[in-house]
N, C-alpha and C positions, 0 to 999 in steps of 0.2 A: 024327483023334485022338479017342479016346473022350471022352465027356462028363466022366467022372470025372477024367481027366487035365487037361482044360481047366479045370475048377473048381479043381483043385489049383494049376495054374499061375497063375491069376488071383489066388488067395489069396496065393500066394508073392510076386507082384509088388506087391500092396497092402502086404503086410508089409514088403517091401524098401523101398518108397517111404516108408512111415512111419518106418522105421528111418533112412533117409537124411535125412528131414526133421528127425528128432530130433537127428541128429548135426550136420548142416550148417546148420540154421536159425539158431542163434545167430550163426554167422559171417556168414551171408548177410544177416541183418537188421542187424547192427551195421555191416558194411561198406556195405550199401545205404543205410542211414540216414546214415552219414558222407558218402557220395558225393552223396546228394541235398542235404544241408545245404550242402556245398561248392559245388555247382552253383547253387543258389538264391541263396546269399549273393554269389557272384561276379557274378550278374546285377544285383545291387543295389549293387555297389561296396563289399562288406563282406569283411572277412577274419575267418575263424572258426577257432578252435583248440579241440580236444577232447582231453583226456588219455586217456580210456578210455570205451568203450561196452560195457556188459554187457546181453546180450539173451537171457536164459534162455528155453527153449521154453515157450510158453504163459504166460509171466510178463511183468510190466512191464519196459520197457527203462529201464536206468539209465545216465545220462550224467554223467560226473564231470569237474569243472573245465571248464565251458563258458565261452568268451570270444569275443565278437563286437565288431569295431571297424571304423569307417569308414576307407577308405584314400584317398578322394578329398577334396582340400581344398575343392573347389567344391560339395560335397554336404552333406546333413544329417549332422551329426557325432553318431555313436552309439558308445558305449563301455559294454558290458554284461558283467558277470561273475557266474556262479553256481557255487557249489561242487558242487551236485548237482541234476540235473533227472531226474525220473522220469516216464515216459510209458507209459500203458496204451493201446496201439494197437488200432484196430478194423480188422483185416486184410481182413475181408470188404468193407467200404466202400472201403478203399484199393485193393485188387486189382481189384474189380469196378466201380470209379468210380461208386459209388452215392452219392446225396445223403445228407447227414447228417454227424454229427461223426466225423472220422477219429481223434479221440483221446477215449477214454472218461474218462480221469482224468489230470490234469497236476498235478505237485507240484514246486515249486521251493524250494530251500534257499539262504539267504544270497545274495540277489540284490542286487548293487551296480551302479549304472550312472549314466550321464549322457547326456542327449539335448540337443543344443544347436543352435540356429539363430540366427545373428547377422544374416544378410541374408535378407529374405523372398523373394528371387529365386533362392536357391540350389536346386540339384537335390535333390529328396526321393526318396521311395520310388516306384517305378514302379507303374503300374496293376496289372500282374500280381502285383507284390509285395503290394499291399493285398489282392488276391484270395486269395493264398496265406495271409496272416495270418488272413483270415476263415475259411478252411477248417481252420485249425489250432486254432480255438476248441474247447475240450473240453466234455464234458457236466458235468464236475465239476473243480474246480481248487482248489489251496491254495498259498499263498505265505507264507513264513516269513522273518523277519529281513531285511526289505527296506530298502535305503537308495537313494533315487532323487533325482536333480537334473534338472529340466527347465527349460530356458531358451529363450525366444523373444524375441530383441531385449532390451528393457529389463524384460521380465516374467520372474520367476523363481518356480518352485515347488519346494520342498524337502521331502522326506518322510524321516523318520527312524524306524527300528524299526517298520516297517509289517508287519502280518500280515493276511492275507485268506483266507477260505475261502468257496466258493460252489458251489451245486449246484442242479440242476433239480428235485430231488425233496424237498429239505429246506432249511431256513433255515441260513444260515452266519453268520460273524462277521467283523467288521472292527475293527482297532485300530491306533493310531499313537501313538508316543511324542511326536512333534512334527510339525506341518504348518505350513510358513511360506509365505506368499504375498507377494511384493514386486513392485510395479509403480509407474509414475508416478502412479497414482490411488489405490493402496491398499498399505498395508504392515501386515500382521497375522500373528501367530503363534498357533496353537492347539495346546494340549498335552493329552495323555492322552485321546485320542478313542476312543470306544467306540460300536459300532453293529451292527445286523443286516444281512445281505446276502441277496440272492436272484438266481439266474441262470436266465433263462428266454428261450429262443430268441434267444440272443446279445444279451440285454439285462440289464445289471447294475444292480441297485437297492440303494442303501444307505439305511437308515432308522434313525431314532432317534438321530441324532448331536447332542450338545450341544456347540456350538462355544465359546460363552462365555455369561456371565450375560445372560439375555434374548434369546439368539440360538440357537434350536434348529432344526436341519435335519430336518424330518419325513421327507422322502424326496428323493433325488436319483437319477435314472435316466440311465444312459449306454447309448444304443442303437447297437450295432455291427452290426446285421443287414444294413446296406447299406455296410459298410466296403469291400467289393470294388468298389462303384461310387463310392468315394472320398467317402463322406458319413457323418457322425456326427451324433448328435442328443443334446441334454442337456435334461432337464426337472427342475425342482426346485420344492419346496413348503416354505417356511420360516416359522416363527414368529419375528418380528423385533420386539423391543422393544414388546410389547403389540399388534402388528398382524400382518398376513400379507403375504407376498410370494410370488408364483407367477411362474415364468418358463419359457420354452421357447427354446432356442438350437439352430439347425441350421447346419452348415457343409458346403458342397460345394466342395472345392478343385479338382475337375476343371473347373469353370466359371470363367473369368477374370472374370466380371462379377457374376452373381447368386449369390455364394458365401456370403453370410451372411443368415440369417433369424432375427430376434430379436423376441420378444414377451414383455411382462411386465406385471404389475399389482400394485399395493400398496394396502393399506387400513389405516387407523387405526394408523400407526406413530408412536410417541412420540418427539419430538425431544429431550425431557429425558433419557430413558433412552439414546437414541443418543449424545448428547454425553457422558454419564457413561461409557458403555462405551468410546468412542473416547479419552476422557481429555482433552477440550478444557478449557483453563483458563477460557474464557468459556463458560458453560453456555447452551444454547438451551432454550426452552420452546415448546410448541405441539404440533400434531398434523398429520401428513400424512394428511388424511382420505381422499383417493383419488388414485390416479395410474395412468395407463396409458401404455405405450410400445411402439412397433413400429418395426422397422428391416428393410430388405431391400436388399441390394446389396453393393457393395465401395467403400470410401473411396478406393481407387486409381482408380475410375471414377465420379466424383461425378455425372456426367450421368445415370446409371442408378439412383441411390440414391433410395429412397422411405422416408419416416419420418413418425411422428406422435407427439405428446406432449400429454397432458392431466394437469394436477396441480392439486390444491387443498390449501392449507395454512391451517389455522385456529389462532387463538390464539398467533401467533408472538410470542415475547419473546426479546430478547437485550440484555444490559446494561440500559440504560434505554429500549430501543426496543421498540415494540409494534405489532402489526397484527392486527386481528380476522380478516381473510381476505385471501389472495393466491391468485389463480387465473390459470393460464397454459395457453393452448391454442394449438398450432401444428402445422403439417404441412409436409412437404417432398415435392414432386413435380415432376419435369421441371425441376430446377434452380431451383425457386421455393419460397420459404418463405411460407406463408400464416399470418400471425399472427391467429388468430381473435379472441383477446382476451388482454390483460394487464390484470388488474383488481386494484387494491389498495384495500382498505377499512380505514380506521383511525378508529374512533369516528365522528366526523362528517365525516371526510375521505375523498374518493374520487378515484381516478384510473383512467382507461380509455384504453388504447392498442390500436389495431388497424391492420392493413395487410398488405402483402406485399412481399417482397424477391426479386429475381432475381439469381442467381449466375452469374458467368462460368465458362466451361469451364476457364479457367486458375486454378490454385490460388493464384497470386500476387495475384489480384484478389478473393479471398474476403473480405478485410477491408474492402473498399469496394463492397458490393453496391448494386444499384439498389433503392431502397426508396420505397414510397408508403404513407402511413398517416395516420390521424386521431388526434388527442389531445384529451382533454377531462378537466379536473380541477376539482373543487370542494373547496377547502381552507378549512375553517372554523376550523381551529386550525393555523396555520403552524408553530408551535413543535413540536408533536407530529410533524408530517409531516417537517420537516427533520431532526429528531432520528433518525428512522428511517433516513435516509441519511447519518448520521455527523456532523451539525452539533451544536454545543454547545447545551445547553438554556439558554434565556434570550436567545439572540442574535436569534431571529426570533419574531414573533407576528403575529396578525391573520388576516384573511380574504383569500383569493386565488382568482381564477377564471381558468382558462386554457382556450382553445379555438383549434383551428386544424388545419392540414394540413401535412404535410411530405413531400418527395419528393427522392430523389437519383437522378441518371442520368448515367452516364459521369463519375463523380466530381464531378458538379455538384449543389449543394444548392439546393433550391427549396422554396417553400411560404410560408405566412403564419401568424402567431400573433397572437392578441389576449389581452392580460393586463389584468385589472382587480383592484385590491386596495383594502382599506379597513381602517382602524385597524391599520396595519402597524407592526412593529418589524423593521428590517433592520440587522443587526450592531449591535444595542442602540441604534439611532437610531429615534425614533418618526416615523412618516409617516402622516398622516391618510388620504391617498388616493394611489393609483398607477394610471396609465393608460398603456398602451403598445401600439403597433402595430408589429410586426416583419414584414419581408418578406425572404425568402431567395431569391436568384436567382444561380445559378452559384456563383462563389466569393466572393460579396458578401452581407453582411448589411446591409440597409437599415433604419435606425430611422426610420420615417415619423413617429412621434409618441412622445414620452416626457414625461409630466407627473407631477411629484411635488409634493404639497402637505402642509405641516405648519403648522397654524394659519394665520397670514398669510404664511408663508414658502412659496416656490415655486421649482421648478427645471424649466425647459423645455429640451429638447434634440432635435436631429434630426441625422442624418448617416448614414455608412456605414462598414463595417468589412470589410476584405479577409480572407477566411478562409484564404488560402494565401499563400505567399511570405513577405514581411516583415511581414504583418499590419498594413499601414498603415490608418489611419482618418482620416476628415475629417468636419467638421460644425460646428455652432454650439451654444453653450450659454449660457443666460441664467438667472441665479439671483439671488434676493433673499431676505434674512433680516431680520426685525425686530430680532433680537438675536444678535450674534456669540457672546456668552457661552454661549448654549445649546449650542454645538458645541465648546466648549473645556473641557468638564468634566474631561478628562484632565489639564489643566494647572492647574486651579483647585482650591482647597479650600473648605471651608465658612468663610465670613467672618462669619456672624452678622448680615448686613445685606442689604437688597435693593438691588442695583445698578441704576443707570439702564441702559436698553437701549442697545446699539450697533448701529444698522442698518448693513447692508452690501449693496452691489450689485456683482455681478461678471458680466462678459460675456467670452466667449472664442470665438475662431474657430480651428478646427483644420484644417490643410491637410497631408496626408501625415504625420500624427503630430507636426506642429510646432504648438505652441500660441502664440497671440497673445492674451493676456489683459489686461484692464484692469478697474479697479474703484475704488470709493470706500467708505471706512469713516468713518462719521459719529460721532465721539466727542462726547458731550454738552458744551455750552458750550465748544467748541473748533473750530478750523478743520478742515475735512474732511481725512482722510488719503487721498491718491490714490496709486495704484500702477499700473505697467504691467509686464508680464513676457512674455518671448519665450524659449521653450525647446523642445527636442525631448523627447518622452516616448513611446517605443515600447512596445507591449504586451510584458510580460515583463521590462522593465528593472528591475533591482534597485537598491538604494540606492548600492552601490559604483559601478555604471556611471553612475547619474545624477549623482554628484559629479564625474565626468569629462566630462559633457556640456556643450557651450557654452550659455550663457544670458545674457540681458540683463534686469536688473531695476532699476526706479527707484521710489523711495519719497519722497514729499514730505509733510512734516508741519509746516506753518508754526508752529503753537502748540498744545500740548496742556497744559491745566491739570490737573496731576496730582491736585490736591485734589478736583476734581469728576469726574475720570475714574473709571470702574468699576475695581474691583480684579480684575485679570486673573490674578494669580498668588498662590499661598500658599506660604510666608508673604509678606505684603505688604512692599514695600520703601519706597515713597514715600507720604507722606500729604499733601504739598503741593509746589508748584513749577511751573515752566514748562519744558516740553521742546519743542525745535524742531530742525529740520534738513532736510537733503536728501541722499539717498544714491543713487548710481548704481553698480550692480554689473555686471561683464561678465566674459568668459572662462569659468571654471568655478568650482564651489564648492570644489574641491580646491585650485586655484591661482587665486584671484580677483584681479580688479583693481577697486578701489573708489575712487570719487571723491566728495567732498562733505564735509559737516561735521555734527556733532551738538552741541547746546548745552543745558546744564541751568542754570537760573537759580533761585536760592533754593529748592533742593530740601530738603524736610523728610523725614527718614527715621524709620521706625518703630523703636523700641528694643525689638524682640522678641528672645526667647531664641534664635530660629533665625537671626538675622542674623549675617553673617560679621564685620562691623565694628561697633564701638560708637559710630558717628558719629551726630550729631544733625542737622546741616545739611551741605549740599554744593552747590557750583557748579562747573561744568567746561565745557570746550570741547575737542572732539576733531576734528582735521582729517585726512581720509583722502586719501592721495596714492599711488595705485597699489597696491603690495603692502605699504605701510607706513602707519601712522597716528601722528600726533603729539598727545600730550596737552599742549596749550598751557598749561593750568593746571588744577589740581584743588584747590580751596580747601574745606576742611571744618572743622567744629568738633565738639568733644565738650564734656562738662560743664566741663572744666578747661583745655583747650588748643585752639589753632588749628593746623591741619595745612595746610601749603602744599607741594604737590609738583607735579612735571611728569613726563612720561614719553614712552615710545615703544612702539609695538605693531608687531611683525613677524609678518605673516600670509602670507608667501610660500606656505606649505603649511599649510592649516587643520588638518591632523592634528598639527602641531607649531607652535603659536602661542607667541610669547614676548612678555611684557609686562614692560618695565623701568621702574621708578619710582625717581626720585631726589628728595630733599627739598630745598626752598629753605631750610629750617631743619634743624638737626641732629636725627637720629633715633637713639635708643639701643636696644640689645638688653637688655631687663630680665628675660628669661626665665631664672630661676635653676635650675629643675629640668628633668630630662630628660623629653621627650615624644616619642612615636613617630609622631604625626601631629598635624595642626592642623585643628580645626573652628571656631575663632573667633580673630580678631585684635583685641586690645584695645590702645588707645592711651591712655596715662596721662601725667600730669605728673610730671616728675622734674627735680631739680637736681643729680643725681649725675653729675658729669662724668667719673668714672672708668669708667663702663660702656662697653662696646664701641660704637663709632659705626658705624651702618649706612650705608654709602655708596650702596647700591643694593638695592632689592627686586626680585626677578625671579619672575614667575609663568610657568609653562610647562605646556602640555598641548594636547589636541585640542579643536576646537570641538564635534565631535559624539560624542566619547568621553572617557572618563576613563582613568587618573587624572591629576590635576594636581599639580604640586609648587610649593613656594615656597622661594626661596633668599635668605638674608641675606648679602650680601657686605660685609665690613667695609671701612671707608675706609682705604686704605693710607697716606694722607697724614696721618692723625691718629694721634698717639702713644697707645699703650695702656699705662697704668700707667707713663708716662714713657719707654716703649721704642717705637721706630718699628716699623711693621708693613708692611714692603715687600711681603709676599706677598699681602695682601688676603684673609684667611681667609674662608671661606663656610660657612654652616650650611644644610643642606637638610632640608626636611620635606615629606612627602606631605600633600595636602589630603584630609580624610575628612569631608566635609560630610554631615550626616544619617545618620551611622553609629550613633548612640546618644545617650542622654540625658547621658552624661558629657562635660563640657566639657574640651577639650584646648586651652588658650589659649596663643597666642603673644603675649607681653606686650612691647609697644614703648613707648618713652618719648620725649617731646620737652619742650622748655622750657615752663614755665608761661606762661599769658597775662599780659602785662605789666599793671601796675596802671594803671588809667585807661582801658583799652581797653573799649569798650562790650560788654556781654554779647550773647548771641544774641538775636534779636528775640523768640522765643517766651518767653524768660525774663523779658524786660521786660514783656511782656503779662501774665504771671502775677503780677508784683509790682503792676502797676496794678490788677488785679482785687482 
C-alpha cells in the first residue's frame, strides 16, 4: 500500500478512536465508576446507592445523592449521605497504576452521617479497605454543610455545620457551628470555630483555632500517610490557661498489643483559669509548673503496657487548703509501678512516699497490688496538714513525726511505723505527747506501744486488730486522769468557780472486741465511785446497734456529798445533800434490766431560772426491780408548801419511758391560760378547792431522744364543781426545755403548809443569822 494511503488510514483510525472516546467515555466512566464502588463496598459489607453519575468528557465526574450504609450487624456501623460529590479524576495515574493521587479535586456537598462502634471487638474495615481510602485522598478537597456523629462506646463526637477546604498549594479554611465532645472524663461544647488548614502529603493541619477563653489550639495535625498500614498519628500544640500543652498520639490497630503510643508535656498551666473555664463552684489556685506523660501499649494487654508520669504543682489552694508544692513521679514497666517520689510540702510540713508495686496479670487483682514503700513525714503544724486532706480547722494541732516502711504481698499487709508527736490537739483534745509503734503483719495490725500524755494524765495501750473478716481486736488499756471534768466540757457550762478535781482510773481488757472494764472515780470528800462494765463493741458499730448489744454494768456510790462535789452540769441542780446507791444493769440499753436503789437525803436545789421545778429541798428513794422502778417517796418543799408524792417508772423500752406520779396530798391544776408547751412546772399554795384535782402526773418520752410529754389526769373520784368526773379527763403538753427565754409555766397547787410546821432548815438558818 502506498505510503500516502497508509498515513491517511492511520489518521482516520485516530480520529475514529477519538470520536468513539468522546461519544462513549461518559457512559464508560460512569458505569465503570458505579461498578467499582459497588465492588469495593461489597467487600467491606456496605450497601451503596447512587441516583445518577454525570461524567462529561475531560470534565469532573458528578455523583448525585450518594448513600452508603453498613449491612452487617456485627461490623462497624456506617451511615453516610451526600447530596452531591464532584470528582476530578487523574486517569493517567488510574489506568497506568502510577503512584500519586488518583483524584485531583474532591468536593462534597451536604454530608450527613453517623459512624458508631458500641463493641470494641466488632469487625471494622479490612486492610485493603484502608489502603483504598488512602489512595482516594485528593490533592485538593472541599466539604460544605457537614453534620457528623462519631461514637465509640461511651465517647461521642458531634459536628454541626462543618466546612472544610484544603489544598497542597494554598492555605484553606475550617469552620464549625458547634463541636461537642462527651466522654466519661470530659464533656465540653465548642461553638463558632474558625481556623486555617493545610493539606500536605496526606497530612491535614488545622491552625489558629480558639476553642474557649484561655484555650487556643495553635495547631493540630492528622497524619494519614500510613492509613493503608492501619496507622494514624495526631500531634497538637495548644495554649492552655496561661501555659503550653504539646502532645503526640499514634494508633496502630493492626497490632493487638502495642497499638497506642502517647506522649505529652505541659508547662505553666494556671489552675485558677482552668477552674473558671470548667465552671467549678469551688475554685482552685496554683500552677502546674511542669508535667510529662508517656504511654505505650494496650490496656487490654496490661502485661505489655509501659508508661511514665512526672508532674509538679506549686501554690495549690482550694477552699482553705494550701500546699506550696506537690511532686509526683512514677513509671510503669513489666507490670510494676515504680513510685519514685510523692512529695508534699506545705509551709513547714513535709511528706515523702516512695516505693514500688507489682500488678497481677488478672485485672480483678489490680485493686490489691503487691506494694513495698517507705514513708517519712515531718509535720510541724498538724492543723494545716490535716486541713489539706479535708479535716475541719481547729480539730488538730501540734507536731507529728512519722517514719516507717510498708509492704503488701498476696493481699497481706506488712511493715512497721513509728509515730512521735508533741503539743498535739486531736479532735479538739489537748495531748502533750504521743508515742506509738505499729507493726503490720498479714491481716493483723499490732499496736506494740501506744502512749498518750496530757499533763499528769496518761493512756497506755497495746493490742492487735484484724484487718479482714469481722475486724476483731484485742488488747489492754490503762488510763488515768487527774480531773474527769477536763473531758466533760461538752456537758458542763461556765459556773464561775474553780471546781475540785475528780481523779479517775480505768483499766480494760479487750478480747475479740469484748470489753471488760473497771474503774474508780474519786469525788472529793466522798466515798469512791466504783464501776465495772462488760460489753461487745465491734469496729463500725453505730449507736442504734450498740443499744441492742448485751452488756453488764454495775455502779456503786456509797455516799456523795453534793455540796462538796464539783458541778458537773449546767445549769446546776443540787447545792447540798447526800446521794448514795448501788445500780446493776444487764441485758441491753434498749430493753434493760436494772436492780438496786438510789437515795437522796436532804437535797438542796438551786433556784435557777433554767430549773424545771421551783423546789427548794428534796429527799427521795427509788428502788429498781427489773424493767420497773418504784419511787417509794419523794418529799420536797417550796417556799410555801410541802410536796409528798410517790410513783412508778416503766422502762421496758428506753425509747418509750413512762413516769407516773401520784400525790399523797391533793394536787390542783391552777393553769388558767392556754400554753402550747411546758418549760417550767411551778408548785404554789392554794386553798381553792374548786380547781380540778390532778390524780396522776405522767411523763413520757425516750431516754436518748426527745420529745417528752407531760399529762395531767384528773381524779375521777373527786367531784368537779359538785359534778362527778367518771371519765378522768387529761390535759397533755409537750415539754420544751431550753427553747427560749419565754417561760411557759404549768402551775400546780397544793394545800398550804399547816401552822406550826417547822420551816425548811435553810430558812431557819437565815433567821438565826
